[in-house]
C-alpha positions as CSV (number, residue, x, y, z in Angstrom):
1,X,0.5,-21.8,54.6
2,X,0.1,-24.4,51.9
3,X,-2.4,-26.5,53.9
4,X,-4.6,-23.5,54.3
5,X,-4.5,-22.8,50.6
6,X,-5.4,-26.4,49.8
7,X,-8.2,-26.3,52.3
8,X,-9.6,-23.1,50.6
9,X,-9.4,-24.7,47.2
10,X,-11.1,-27.8,48.3
11,X,-13.8,-25.9,50.1
12,X,-14.5,-23.6,47.1
13,X,-13.9,-25.7,43.9
14,X,-15.1,-22.8,41.8
15,X,-12.0,-20.8,42.9
16,X,-9.7,-23.5,41.6
17,X,-10.9,-23.1,38.0
18,X,-9.7,-20.1,36.0
19,X,-12.5,-18.4,34.2
20,X,-11.9,-16.5,31.0
21,X,-14.4,-14.3,29.3
22,X,-14.0,-13.7,25.7
23,X,-14.8,-10.2,24.5
24,X,-15.2,-9.4,20.9
25,X,-13.9,-6.0,19.9
26,X,-14.3,-4.8,16.4
27,X,-10.9,-4.4,14.7
28,X,-10.3,-1.4,12.4
29,X,-6.8,-2.4,11.4
30,X,-6.4,-3.6,7.8
31,X,-3.7,-6.1,7.2
32,X,-1.9,-5.0,4.0
33,X,0.6,-6.9,2.0
34,X,4.2,-5.8,2.6
35,X,4.4,-5.3,-1.2
36,X,1.9,-2.5,-0.8
37,X,3.7,-0.8,2.1
38,X,4.6,2.3,0.0
39,X,1.1,2.7,-1.5
40,X,-1.7,4.6,0.2
41,X,-5.0,4.2,-1.7
42,X,-6.4,7.0,0.4
43,X,-4.1,9.5,-1.3
44,X,-4.8,8.6,-4.9
45,X,-5.1,11.2,-7.6
46,X,-4.4,11.6,-11.3
47,X,-1.5,13.2,-13.0
48,X,-1.8,14.2,-16.7
49,X,1.4,15.0,-18.5
50,X,3.8,14.4,-21.3
51,X,6.4,11.6,-21.0
52,X,10.0,12.8,-21.0
53,X,11.6,9.5,-20.3
54,X,10.9,6.0,-18.8
55,X,13.8,4.1,-17.4
56,X,14.8,2.2,-14.3
57,X,11.2,1.8,-13.0
58,X,10.7,5.6,-13.1
59,X,8.5,7.6,-15.4
60,X,9.5,11.3,-15.8
61,X,6.4,13.4,-16.6
62,X,6.2,17.1,-17.6
63,X,3.2,18.7,-15.9
64,X,2.1,22.3,-16.1
65,X,3.8,22.9,-12.7
66,X,7.1,21.2,-13.6
67,X,8.7,17.8,-14.0
68,X,7.8,14.9,-11.6
69,X,9.1,11.4,-11.2
70,X,6.6,8.6,-10.8
71,X,7.6,5.2,-9.7
72,X,6.2,2.6,-12.0
73,X,8.2,-0.4,-10.9
74,X,11.0,-2.5,-12.5
75,X,8.5,-4.7,-14.3
76,X,7.2,-1.7,-16.4
77,X,7.9,-2.5,-20.1
78,X,10.4,0.1,-21.4
79,X,8.6,0.4,-24.7
80,X,5.1,0.9,-23.1
81,X,5.4,4.7,-23.5
82,X,7.5,6.9,-25.6
83,X,8.8,10.4,-25.1
84,X,6.3,13.1,-26.1
85,X,3.3,10.8,-25.5
86,X,0.5,12.2,-23.3
87,X,-0.5,9.9,-20.4
88,X,-2.8,10.0,-17.4
89,X,-1.3,8.3,-14.3
90,X,-3.4,7.2,-11.3
91,X,-0.9,7.5,-8.5
92,X,-0.6,7.8,-4.7
93,X,1.6,10.3,-3.0
94,X,4.1,9.0,-0.4
95,X,7.0,10.3,1.5
96,X,9.8,9.5,3.9
97,X,11.9,11.8,6.1
98,X,13.8,13.3,3.2
99,X,11.6,13.4,0.1
100,X,8.1,13.0,-1.4
101,X,7.4,10.8,-4.5
102,X,4.6,9.3,-6.5
103,X,3.8,5.6,-7.0
104,X,1.7,4.7,-10.0
105,X,-1.2,2.2,-10.0
106,X,-2.3,2.8,-13.6
107,X,-0.9,4.4,-16.7
108,X,-3.6,5.4,-19.2
109,X,-2.5,6.0,-22.7
110,X,-4.0,6.1,-26.2
111,X,-3.3,2.3,-26.7
112,X,-5.0,1.3,-23.5
113,X,-4.4,1.2,-19.7
114,X,-1.5,-0.5,-18.0
115,X,-2.5,-1.7,-14.6
116,X,0.5,-1.8,-12.3
117,X,-1.1,-2.4,-8.9
118,X,-4.4,-3.6,-7.6
119,X,-6.8,-1.3,-5.7
120,X,-4.9,-2.0,-2.4
121,X,-1.6,-1.2,-4.0
122,X,-0.2,-4.7,-4.4
123,X,1.9,-4.9,-7.6
124,X,0.4,-7.1,-10.4
125,X,2.2,-9.3,-12.9
126,X,2.6,-7.6,-16.2
């Protein structure tokens, strides 16, 4: 059987070469940094409330509907906000199998804005 295959390949050299056609397909997948895995820019909204406490990378805010916890990150300066201060937080909602939480991108206060993440949700150096 091998001599017949060799004869076919010699008779038709075009069959001996593999041809590959490249097809360009548009890719709609965005590669995101693993540091931004818990931040969805598409779910951003603002929360305006009064600071109750800020510790351990979490900001406790009193809103008209109740108290929420907003993750601000461990690099958040503990003296950046004080209890009783009114702030506006630009945040994204995220959830896992058990709970829902908010991840802050910006904290706006009277003294200025603290930018915690870039527009894609990657943490910035404070």
